C-alpha positions in Angstrom: 138.6 141.7 86.9 138.3 141.0 83.2 140.2 137.7 83.8 137.7 136.7 86.4 134.7 137.5 84.1 136.4 135.5 81.3 136.9 132.5 83.5 133.2 132.5 84.5 132.1 132.8 80.8 134.3 129.9 79.8 132.7 127.7 82.4 129.3 128.2 80.9 128.0 125.5 78.7 126.8 127.9 76.0 130.2 129.5 75.5 132.2 126.3 75.9 130.6 125.0 72.7 131.9 128.1 70.8 135.4 128.4 72.2 137.5 125.2 71.9 139.5 124.5 75.0 141.8 121.9 76.5 141.5 120.3 79.9 144.3 118.6 81.8 143.2 116.6 84.8 145.9 115.5 87.2 144.7 112.7 89.4 146.2 113.6 92.8 144.7 114.4 96.1 143.0 117.3 94.4 142.5 117.7 90.7 143.4 120.8 88.6 141.6 121.9 85.5 143.4 124.3 83.2 141.2 126.1 80.7 143.2 127.4 77.7 141.0 129.2 75.2 142.2 129.5 71.6 140.7 133.0 70.9 141.6 134.2 67.4 141.1 137.9 68.1 144.5 139.5 68.7 143.1 142.4 70.8 141.5 140.0 73.3 144.7 137.9 73.3 147.1 140.8 73.9 145.0 142.7 76.5 143.7 139.8 78.6 145.5 136.5 77.9 149.1 137.6 77.2 151.4 136.8 80.0 148.6 135.6 82.3 147.3 132.3 83.4 143.7 131.5 84.1 143.1 130.6 87.7 143.1 127.0 88.6 139.8 125.4 89.4 140.2 123.0 92.3 137.9 120.5 93.7 136.8 120.8 97.3 138.1 117.5 98.6 139.0 118.9 102.0 139.1 115.7 103.9 140.3 112.2 102.8 137.8 109.3 102.6 138.1 105.7 101.6 136.7 104.8 98.2 137.3 101.1 98.1 134.2 99.1 97.4 133.7 96.3 99.7 131.1 93.5 99.9 130.1 94.9 103.4 129.2 98.2 101.7 126.9 96.6 99.2 125.3 94.5 101.9 124.7 97.6 104.0 123.2 99.5 101.1 121.0 96.6 100.2 119.7 96.1 103.7 118.8 99.8 104.0 117.4 100.3 100.5 120.1 102.7 99.5 120.7 103.3 95.8 123.8 105.2 94.8 124.4 106.6 91.3 127.8 108.0 90.5 131.5 107.1 90.4 134.1 106.6 93.1 131.5 106.2 95.9 133.1 106.3 99.4 132.2 103.6 101.9 129.3 104.6 104.2 130.0 105.6 107.8 128.3 102.7 109.6 130.1 103.5 112.9 131.0 107.0 114.0 134.1 106.0 116.0 135.5 104.2 112.9 134.5 107.0 110.5 136.7 109.5 108.7 135.5 112.4 110.8 138.1 114.5 112.6 138.2 114.1 116.4 136.4 117.3 117.2 133.4 116.1 115.2 133.4 112.8 117.0 133.6 114.6 120.3 130.7 116.9 119.3 128.5 113.9 118.3 129.3 112.2 121.5 128.3 115.2 123.5 125.0 115.3 121.5 124.4 111.7 122.4 124.5 110.5 118.8 126.1 107.1 118.6 124.8 105.8 115.2 124.1 107.7 112.0 120.8 107.5 110.2 120.7 105.9 106.7 121.0 109.2 104.8 123.8 110.4 107.1 125.8 107.2 106.8 126.1 107.5 103.0 125.8 111.3 102.7 128.6 112.2 105.1 131.5 110.5 103.3 130.3 111.8 99.9 130.1 115.4 101.2 133.5 115.1 102.8 135.0 113.9 99.5 134.1 117.2 97.9 131.6 115.8 95.4 128.4 117.5 94.4 125.6 115.5 96.0 121.9 114.9 95.6 120.1 113.1 98.5 116.5 111.8 98.1 115.0 110.7 101.4 111.8 110.9 103.4 111.2 113.7 105.9 112.4 113.0 109.4 115.5 111.0 108.4 118.2 113.3 109.8 119.0 115.3 106.6 119.9 118.5 108.6 123.0 116.9 110.2 123.7 115.1 106.9 124.7 118.5 105.4 125.7 120.5 108.5 128.5 118.3 109.8 130.4 118.3 106.5 129.9 122.0 106.4 131.6 122.5 109.7 134.5 120.3 108.6 134.7 122.4 105.4 135.0 125.6 107.5 137.4 124.3 110.0 139.8 122.4 107.7 140.0 125.4 105.3 140.9 127.6 108.3 138.5 130.3 107.1 139.2 133.7 108.4 136.7 136.4 109.2 135.5 138.2 106.1 132.6 139.6 104.3 130.0 137.0 103.3 129.4 133.5 104.5 131.4 130.4 103.6 128.4 128.1 103.8 124.9 128.9 102.5 121.8 126.8 103.3 118.6 127.7 101.4 115.2 126.6 102.8 111.7 127.2 101.5 110.0 128.4 104.7 110.8 130.4 107.8 110.0 127.5 110.1 112.4 125.2 108.3 115.1 127.9 108.4 114.7 128.4 112.1 114.7 124.6 112.6 118.1 124.3 110.9 119.4 127.3 112.8 118.7 125.6 116.1 120.8 122.7 115.1 123.6 125.0 113.8 123.7 127.0 117.1 125.2 123.9 118.8 128.2 124.3 116.6 128.5 127.9 117.6 128.6 127.0 121.3 131.1 124.1 121.0 133.2 124.8 117.9 132.9 128.6 117.5 131.1 128.5 114.2 129.2 131.7 113.6 125.7 131.3 112.2 122.9 133.7 111.0 119.4 132.9 110.0 117.7 135.4 107.6 114.1 135.3 106.5 111.2 137.5 105.7 108.8 138.8 108.4 111.6 139.5 110.9 113.6 142.6 111.8 115.7 143.4 108.7 118.2 145.7 110.3 119.1 143.2 113.0 119.7 140.5 110.3 121.8 143.0 108.3 123.9 143.8 111.3 124.6 140.0 111.8 125.7 139.6 108.2 128.0 142.7 108.3 129.6 141.5 111.5 130.8 138.4 109.6 129.4 134.9 109.8 130.4 131.4 108.7 127.0 129.9 107.9 124.0 131.7 106.5 120.6 129.9 106.6 118.1 131.8 104.5 114.9 131.8 102.6 115.5 132.7 98.9 113.5 136.0 98.9 115.2 137.6 101.9 118.6 136.4 100.8 118.2 138.1 97.4 117.0 141.2 99.1 120.3 141.4 100.9 122.3 140.5 97.8 120.6 143.2 95.7 121.3 145.9 98.3 124.9 144.5 98.7 124.5 144.0 102.4 126.3 140.7 101.9 128.0 138.8 99.2 128.4 135.1 98.2 131.9 135.6 96.8 133.4 133.5 99.6 130.7 130.8 99.6 132.1 127.5 98.6 129.6 125.1 100.2 125.9 125.5 99.2 122.9 123.4 100.4 119.4 123.4 98.9 117.2 121.8 101.5 113.7 120.7 100.5 114.5 121.7 96.9 111.2 120.3 95.5 109.2 122.5 97.9 111.2 125.6 97.0 110.5 125.0 93.3 106.8 124.4 94.1 106.6 127.7 95.9 108.0 129.5 92.8 111.5 130.3 94.2 113.4 129.0 91.1 114.4 132.6 89.9 115.7 133.5 93.3 117.6 130.3 93.6 119.3 130.7 90.2 120.1 134.3 91.0 121.8 133.3 94.3 123.8 130.5 92.6 125.1 132.9 90.0 126.9 134.8 92.8 128.8 131.9 94.3 132.4 131.1 93.1 133.1 128.4 90.5 135.0 126.5 93.2 131.9 125.5 95.1 130.3 122.3 96.3 126.5 122.0 96.0 124.3 119.6 98.0 120.6 119.2 97.2 118.2 117.4 99.5 114.7 116.6 98.4 111.9 114.2 99.4 110.9 113.6 95.8 112.8 113.7 92.4 110.5 115.6 90.0 111.5 117.0 86.6 112.1 120.5 87.9 114.6 119.3 90.6 116.4 117.3 87.9 116.7 120.3 85.7 118.1 122.5 88.5 120.7 119.7 89.4 121.7 119.4 85.7 122.2 123.1 85.3 124.3 123.8 88.4 125.8 120.6 89.8 127.4 119.2 86.7 128.7 115.7 87.7 127.2 114.6 91.0 126.5 111.6 93.2 122.9 110.7 93.8 121.8 108.8 96.9 118.2 107.5 97.1 117.0 106.1 100.4 114.0 104.0 99.5 112.1 104.8 96.3 112.3 108.1 94.4 108.6 107.8 93.7 106.0 109.4 96.0 105.8 107.3 99.1 104.6 107.8 102.7 106.4 106.7 105.9 105.3 103.2 106.7 105.6 103.9 110.4 102.4 106.0 110.1 99.0 104.4 110.3 96.8 106.3 107.8 93.1 106.5 108.5 90.7 108.0 106.0 87.2 109.3 106.7 84.7 110.1 103.9 81.7 112.2 104.8 79.3 114.9 103.6 80.5 118.5 103.7 77.9 119.5 106.3 79.1 116.6 108.5 82.7 117.6 108.5 82.8 119.5 111.8 81.0 116.7 113.6 83.4 114.1 112.1 86.4 116.3 113.3 85.0 116.5 116.9 84.6 112.7 116.8 88.2 112.2 115.8 89.5 114.5 118.5 87.5 112.6 121.2 89.0 109.4 119.9 92.5 110.8 120.0 92.0 112.2 123.6 90.8 108.7 124.7 94.2 107.3 123.6 96.1 109.5 126.0 96.3 112.7 123.9 99.9 113.1 122.8 100.9 116.1 120.7 98.5 116.6 117.8 98.9 118.6 114.6 95.7 119.7 112.8 96.1 121.0 109.2 93.7 123.2 107.2 94.0 124.9 103.8 92.9 128.4 104.9 93.8 130.9 107.6 90.1 131.3 108.3 89.7 127.6 109.1 92.7 127.8 111.5 91.0 130.5 113.5 87.7 128.7 113.4 89.1 125.3 114.6 91.2 127.0 117.3 88.0 128.6 118.7 86.1 125.2 118.5 88.8 123.3 120.2 89.3 125.8 123.0 85.5 126.0 123.4 85.5 122.2 124.0 88.2 122.6 126.7 91.1 121.3 124.5 94.4 123.5 124.8 94.9 124.5 121.2 96.8 127.3 119.4 97.0 128.1 115.7 99.5 129.5 113.3 99.3 130.8 109.7 100.8 133.4 107.4 99.0 136.4 109.0 100.6 135.8 112.4 103.7 137.7 113.1 107.0 135.8 113.3 107.2 136.5 117.1 103.7 135.0 117.5 104.6 132.0 115.4 107.8 131.4 117.3 106.1 131.6 120.7 103.3 129.2 119.6 105.7 126.7 118.2 107.8 126.9 121.3 104.7 126.2 123.5 103.9 123.2 121.3 107.4 121.8 121.5 107.6 122.2 125.3 104.2 120.6 125.8 102.5 123.7 127.2 99.9 123.1 124.5 99.2 119.7 123.0 97.3 120.8 119.9 98.6 123.0 117.1 96.3 124.0 114.2 98.2 125.2 111.1 98.2 125.8 107.4 101.0 124.4 105.3 103.5 126.7 106.9 104.1 123.8 109.4 104.0 121.0 106.8 107.8 121.1 106.3 110.6 121.7 108.7 108.6 121.4 111.9 110.6 118.9 113.8 108.8 118.4 117.1 109.3 115.3 119.3 106.3 113.5 120.5 103.8 114.2 117.7 101.6 111.2 117.8 98.7 112.3 115.6 98.2 114.4 112.5 94.7 115.4 111.4 93.9 116.7 107.9 90.7 118.7 108.5 91.1 119.9 104.9 92.7 117.5 102.5 95.7 119.2 100.7 95.7 119.9 97.0 98.5 117.5 96.1 99.7 114.1 97.3 103.2 115.6 97.9 101.7 118.0 100.5 99.7 115.2 102.1 102.9 113.1 102.6 104.8 116.0 104.1 101.9 116.8 106.4 101.6 113.3 107.8 105.4 113.1 107.9 105.3 115.4 111.0 104.6 112.2 113.0 106.3 108.8 112.8 109.7 110.4 112.8 113.0 108.7 113.7 111.4 105.2 113.6 108.6 106.2 116.0 105.0 105.2 115.3 102.3 107.7 114.4 98.7 107.9 113.3 97.1 110.2 110.7 93.4 111.0 110.1 92.2 112.6 106.9 88.7 113.9 106.2 87.5 113.9 102.6 84.2 115.1 101.1 82.8 115.3 97.6 85.0 118.3 97.0 88.1 116.1 97.3 86.9 113.6 94.8 89.7 114.8 92.4 92.4 113.7 94.9 90.9 110.4 95.9 92.6 108.4 93.2 96.1 109.7 94.1 95.4 109.0 97.7 94.4 105.4 97.0 97.8 104.9 95.2 99.7 106.4 98.3 97.8 104.1 100.6 98.4 101.0 98.4 102.2 101.8 98.3 102.3 102.0 102.1 100.2 98.8 102.5 97.4 100.6 104.4 93.7 99.7 104.6 91.6 101.5 102.0 87.9 102.1 102.9 85.2 101.3 100.3 83.9 104.9 100.6 87.2 106.2 99.2 86.9 103.9 96.2 83.4 105.1 95.7 84.6 108.7 95.9 87.2 108.1 93.2 84.7 106.3 91.0 82.2 109.2 91.3 84.8 111.6 90.1 85.6 109.4 87.1 81.9 109.2 86.2 81.5 112.9 86.5 84.5 113.5 84.3 83.3 111.1 81.7 79.8 112.7 81.7 81.3 116.2 81.3 83.6 115.0 78.5 80.6 113.4 76.7 78.4 116.5 76.8 81.3 118.7 75.9 82.1 116.6 72.8 78.4 116.6 71.9 78.1 120.3 72.1 80.9 120.8 69.6 79.1 118.6 66.9 77.6 120.5 64.0 73.8 120.3 63.7 72.4 118.2 60.8 71.7 120.6 57.9 69.0 119.2 55.6 69.2 122.0 53.1 73.0 121.8 52.5 72.8 118.0 52.4 69.9 118.1 49.9 71.8 120.4 47.5 74.9 118.1 47.7 72.6 115.1 46.9 71.3 116.7 43.7 74.5 118.2 42.5 75.5 114.9 40.9 72.8 115.5 38.3 73.9 118.9 37.6 75.3 119.7 34.1 77.7 122.5 34.2 77.0 123.2 30.5 73.6 124.8 31.5 74.9 127.0 34.3 
């Protein structure tokens, strides 16, 4: 036990600076790192280190991949806007049949009807199979779920994992909807390859989830809060978890889950592989990667800057606040005239969801709404009706902005414009997925003047038409800010004091000898 604690301490950056150690790296199929501390205290040496060897820390290269760089690889990356940062980068899997996957994975993909990988999958799969820590930056709807689940299955099968307490693979997601979405993909592995999966999240029956964990699972998909609840009560453990995925890492940090993420990562073994997937690459995500991934390979598909999917036509409407409901009805009539595919309507408040649901149903449009006050059972039933086409309109808060992968969403309407451009991009990203076309409508009023400038930048980057009213809205905000700044500065100026100034003026004639 003490030996295990010492090994963990020696791997920390803070202690490694104090205790000199020597590393020997043997370049074979797997590399071994021997940490030999030179502790001067004889008691520690005699009781812990004498006659013992610290355990070997092995990489997780559980399946061989080719690392030769070819001109064809560079051409493929250039054609698909792939930027790779790191060393010994494996060749991308352009063709599944010619890839390095085992036969049971190829058979699985064939049964799923998948013949060609997406861009993030083609470069992400070989890196994950090589055992390297990995950061993938790509837009929503690019197939990131299979990019980390397929190597996870190989990791489980090739290591011949036996039943035991705690999962071998952990996938963390920011919302229940995203966790359930990942679970649906993972269930296919359970049916065809015998991979046991459990999805744990808040708002659902806790005892049922606890029973699943205690029965033994291979993959756990979890939201950070509920996972830490089970870890604190020792319902499960991460002592066997050697493959960790942080999906939508930027969103988890935005939602304040960083303490829970760090707490969970402290419980996984040192011999772990961590994969992070994110739509953006902000400072907070970089810090988390630096703290826990060490050396990693980063793959950027497109730009790491904030950008919207160019398959989406973005239409912006600027109106007065009291005209907002009328403008929304006008947009819905226009959408229904185009054939009325599946439409997602986003608002910022639960109250607005209930209001719009009543308005739409009152006009004869089949609409349902979800938000945080609806039970998980209600949310699941509503989303299922939307997916199967029993209802074509879903009104939601940002609980549906990420992880809702529904085929056939042709339109996204922002009744309330979100607080940040990141949320805007994720909202409209529910359409235009998998190279399909989509249309988004966003309603802005004077209350959204603060976000107008950022929206203009997003529209410019995506080469979209920008209405003059949006420029005027951004300009009005700049004028308002300048005016406020001027009056604020003026209010802090000291008033002109004639008496003090007069005394200073005559002081030069003052003779200190007479005072």
